[in-house]
N, C-alpha and C positions, 0 to 999 in steps of 0.2 A: 505783239505776242508777249505774254507774261510768263515768267518762270516762277515756279514755286520753290521755296527754299525748304530743304529737309531739315527738320528740327532734330537735334540729337535726343536720344531717349532721356527722359527725366531720370536723374540718378537717385533721387530720394523721393519717396511718396509717403504720405501720412494720412491717417484716417482716425477719427475720434467719434465715438457715439456712446450715449448713455442708454442703459437697459434697466428694466425693472429687476429688483433683487429677488427674483423668483426662479424656479427651475426652468420655466418657459423662457425667461429672460436669458438665462445661461445658454440654453439651446440656441436661441436666436443670435446670441453673440458669436457662437461658433459658426453657424451658417453664414452670418454676415461677414465674418473674417474670411471664410473660404471664397465667398463671392467677390469680396474686395481683392483678394490675392489673384483670383482669376482675371479680374479687370486689369490688374497690373502685370499680367503675362505669366503668372505662376499657374501652370495647369493643374486642375483637380486631379488627385490621385498621384501626383508627383511626390517624391520623398519630402521635399520642402513643404508642400501643402499638407501632407499627412502629419508631419511633425508640428506644424503650426496649429492644425486642428486639435491635436491632443493637448498641446500647451494651453491654448485658449479654453478648451473644455475644462481642464483641471483648474486653471486660475479662476475662471468664471464660476465654476461650481463651488470653489472655496469662498469666493466673495459672497455667494448666496448663502452658503451653509454657515460660515464662521464670521462673516463680516457684515451680515445684514443688520441694518437699522431700519425699523418700520417706517415706511413713508419715504425712504431714500433709495436712490438708484445706485448702481455701480457703473463705472465707465471703462470702456475698452479703448485703448489707443494702440494703433499699429504703425510701425515705421519700417519701410522696406528700402534697403540700399541695394539698388540694382547691380552695381559693380561687383559687390561681394556676395550677393544673394543672401544677405543677412536680414532676418526679420526680428525686430525688437517689439515685444508684446508687453503692454502695461495694463493691469487691471487695478483700478482704484475703488476703494469703498470707504465709507465714513465711520467704520468701527475702529476704536483705538487699539484693539488687541492685534499684536503683530506675531506672525510666525517667526521662529528662530531658525535661520538656515543652518546653523551649526548643529542642530539636534534632530535633523530630518533622518528618519529611518523607516523601513517598512514596518507596517503595523502587524499585529498578530494575524496570521493567515485566516483565522476563523472570524475576525472582526468584520463588521459591515462597512467600515470606512478606514480612513487613516493612511491611504496609499497615495493620495494626490500629489503632495509635495515630493514624496520619494520618486514618483514617476517624473515630475518636473526635473528633479535633481539628476535622474538617469538620462534624460533625453536632451535637456537644454545644454547649450555650450556654457552659459552662465545664467545665474538668476540671483535675485535678492529682494530686499524690502527697503523702501524709502519713505520718509515723511512726504506728505503732500500739502499743498496750500489748502487750508481749511482743515476740518476734522478728518481723521482716518489715516490711511496709508496707501501706498502703491506697491503691489507685488509685480515684479517684472521678470521676464525670461528672454533670452536671446538665442537664436539658432547659430550653428557653426557656419563660418564663412565657407562658401563653395563657389563653383562656377555658376553664373546666373543660368536659370532655366531658359531654354529656348530650343531652336531646332536641333535635332540630334546631329552631332558631329560625325562625319564619316570615320569609320574605323580604318586605321592604317595597318596593313598586314605586311609582314616581310614576305617577299616573293623569292622562293628558292627554286631555281631551275631543276627539273627532274633529271 
């Protein structure tokens, strides 16, 4: 008789993929991120999944709109730390222009754009810009630490006799 050993859950998971620097590529990056999180146990529609979807969508859209170099892709990297339910998102492109995190503000309400990094600023726990190996930069965002997603915990209620 053989016994199987239960492996502890992997505490850190990572995913990296290059996408074409097009609107379709940005959309595929968001969908791929959601699918990957689902594979890692973060249910679609959960608060963490929704926050990551918005962060990936904004960072990928910025890479396509402001960081596009013809013939070059952008890269999405996700790192999920199960113990803290923190997702670290990196979007790298090959354009040298860097956003300045200290000057992010909401754009004119009548403008067609300019809200992406202000949204990232509002919903990410932290975000920033770093140099990368090779040309370009990496814009990253990180979610707030929370309890890992999983089965709903039973609610404890005080029982008061009538």
